[in-house]
Phi, psi and omega in degrees: 000328180298326180295321180293325177294315181296324177294320178296324179278353182069018179278358171281344181243333183255127178294134180276348180302134178078009185241155178246134180242128177247126177252114180260116186257116174260013176218166184289128175072150179229119176289343187281338170300315181289328176297317180287326173298316179298317179300316180296316181296318181291334178276357180077021180282147170290147184232124170252107185255121179246123180228140181256351185221351183241158182264170174303318182302323179298310181292325178296315182296317178294316180299322179299319178294333182265001172100018176218161190238106182295317181300323178295318178294322178297320181292335181263007183061028174264356177210149175227136180248122174251102189249133181291321185299308182291319182295320179294323178300315179291330183295325180294333182270326183211107180274122185236138181301331182273359179298123182301341182247027182289351179296339179287338186245332183229080179305137182220175180293334177233075190297335183257011183296319181296322178294316178296318180296327177295319177293315181299320180300320178295313185295325181298337176277355184237012192299341179263002181241147172298136182216160176229131172259120182242118180246110186263131176061061179299334181298340178301328179296320177293321178293336178274001175102003177286136181290146181307321182297328179286324177294318179295318177299318178299316178299316181297323177296316179294322178297317179295325178298320179291323178292326180290316179250092193290358176267012179247165176223156180237127177237123181231132174249145179217127178274134185236135172237141185302331184277347181261096184292325181299312181293320179298314179295321180297315181295325178295317178294318181295329180296332179288338180268350187263149178276324181230126179243124176251117180251114186253130180225153171285170179288136179295335181273002181099192183290147180223146177289333187264337184225150177262320182182193180241153179224128173256127181249113183236124176262123175272354175238176180308127021268013177050053184242163175221124181230156182237137182223157163259153177219156178230126180271138174234171178299328185248026175143197184230139172250139182252144181221144171289145179306133180090352180283135179292137179265128180256000000 
């Protein structure tokens, strides 16, 4: 199933190196973060995974169903996990200036600098290898009280890191709700910096047994295209369909 997703995204033909992918979620959770993680793992890319709300176990369990093993990659230094849940737990016990999440306790002029430096430190050890930086649920930073301008600055720093080391890619997901203007404006600005934008929505007609939602795939670089798909989530992946195609 991962292959059909990559074909729909045109990533079977277009190299992801040096590119930024933004996943805009108008519904809870995104299967496409896991699709891109699976694609990176199968290609043998190093993975720096940053999560603000989920544990290693969550990504490992989903990855196992999709055919790859996060714990195995972590043990071989082929992946690094920067997790908010575990880090925040330690932060309450010992506040350290190098803590990637110290912005919660020590507001500064550059509150996300330590988090960026933690990501950069990982990448500097992989500069000769293809790598992917995956930041899941960036909107959590806004919910934690970080100003939009700081979140955008953080994204731009990560984007510049990918541009500097052209064998890397950046994948960022952000959850959007119509009533939250800050997050909506932030996602709009980030889309201008991204090469590929995936906009995921639930069905306007409500829940369906045959379909999970819709996906708009927009390339801001060559081939400068925009396509629309329906998708269906399964335990072991996602199936993509052209609108109007019967689901079997």
